[in-house]
Each structure stands twice: as structure tokens, then as C-alpha cells.
N, C-alpha and C positions, 0 to 999 in steps of 0.2 A: 504494500500500500504506500509506503514511504517513497519508493522509486517512482510509482505512478504519479504521486502528488508532485514530485520534483519535475516530471517531464510534461505534465499536461494539467489543464484546468478541469477536464472532464474525464471520467472513466466509466467503464462498463464491466459488469460481471457476467461471464459466460459460463454456462453449465451444460455439459453434453453438446457443445457446439451451438447452443442457442442463447441469445441475450436474455438475461433475467431482469436486469435493471441498468439504468444509465443516469448519470447526473454528475454534479460536482463532487469532489472528494468529500467535502464537508457534509453534503446531503447524504451520501452513502454511509459515511461514518455515523451520522446521527440516526439514520433509519436502521442500519444493519450492524452497527458497531458494538452492540451489546454481546457479552459473552466472551468466549475465548478465541484467540487467533491461533490456528494450527498450520504449521508449515511442514510438509512431508516431502522429502527428497528420496527418489528411488535411484537405484543403480541401473544404468542402461544395459540392455542385453548384450552379451558378448557375441562376437562373430561366430563362435562355436555354437552358441545357443540358437542363433538364427539359422545356421547351416543344418543343425540337428532338426529343427522344425521343418525346413524345406525337404530334408531327406525323409523324415517320417511320413510326410504326405506324398512322397514320390515325385518331387519336383527337382530337376537338376539344370534348369535353364537359368541363364543369368538375368534375363529381363522378362517382364510380363506386358502384354498388351492389356487394354482395359478388361476385356472379357476373360482373359486368363487370370487376371488379378481377382476378379469377382469369383471365379471358380475356386481359386485358392482360398479365399476368405470363407467360402461355403464349406469347402472340405475341412477347414480348420475349425468348423462350427462357430465361425465369427461373422456370419452373414449380417448381423446387426451393425457391423462396422462399415458396410458398403456405403450407407448414406453419409458417413463421416469423411469420405474421400471426396471432398469438394472444398472450394475456397471458403474459409471461415469455419470449416469442420476440424476435428482433431487430426484428420489425415490430410490436411491442406498441403503439406509438403509433397505428398504422393500426387495429389491433384495437379500441382504446379509442374512436377516432373512429367506427368502424362501429357499435360497441355503443351509443354515446350518440346518434348521429344517423341511423343506418341507411345512411349514405353516407360515402365518404371522398374527400377532394379529390384529383383526378387528378394535380395537381402534386406532392402528397406521395407518391403511389405511384411516380411517375417518380423523385423524389428518393431514395426507398428503394432502388429498383433500382440507380441510379447509385452510391450509397454502397456497397451490397453488392458490386457489381462491382469497385469500387476496393479494397475490403477483401479480396476474393478474390484479386485480382491481387497485392496486397502479401503475403498469406499464402503464395502460391505461390512467392515468392522466399525465404521464411524456411526 
């Protein structure tokens, strides 16, 4: 919150890729600033973990076209992540790569899945 306040006069809170509120920093602090502030940092998946996921699902190609990426997400039981691969979604970096090159690196899709699964596990505890 401090960093956002230093960089801008307005801020927004996004949950699951959707805006929940927007306003001045003071407005958001007054409205939602009660309670505790919790910061959680997770460790990024290793290259080995990403390769293992790709291997488990039978993929050995270096890149995916959009349809192949969607198929991979489905086979990983992560079809719920498909809508997040868009600008403004949690998978926006994948969307940008697809838009710019027509393909996305398979390792980045695997990393996206592993990060989202970790985040989901943490959120289920809160």
C-alpha cells in the first residue's frame, strides 16, 4: 500500500482478475483498512518442477499455440485458468506473449499453473 501511495493518487484492488474497488488511497484505507494486513510471498516454481508437470501430462514441445495451451490447462485440471489468460487477468503475461508471437513457451504455462495452484492453496487457508 505504501508503494502504491508513493506512485499514484488512485489505486484499485483486484481479486481473481476483477476490480473490486477503486479510489484514492485514503478512501480505500478508510473503507477497507480495518483489521490486519497480510503479506505472503511464495517461492517461484523451479525449472525442474515445470518440466516435471509438462512430462507428467505428456507434453514435450517447447511452445504452445492458443488451442494447445487450452488443452494443456484442461489436462492439468486447470480449465478454470483459461479465462485468466487475457490482458488484466492473472495470466496476462501469457496473453501478451501469445499476442506478440502467436505462441507461448510451454515452461511459462507450467509455471503459471504451479503458481496459481500454490496461491489457491494459500487462499484456502485464509
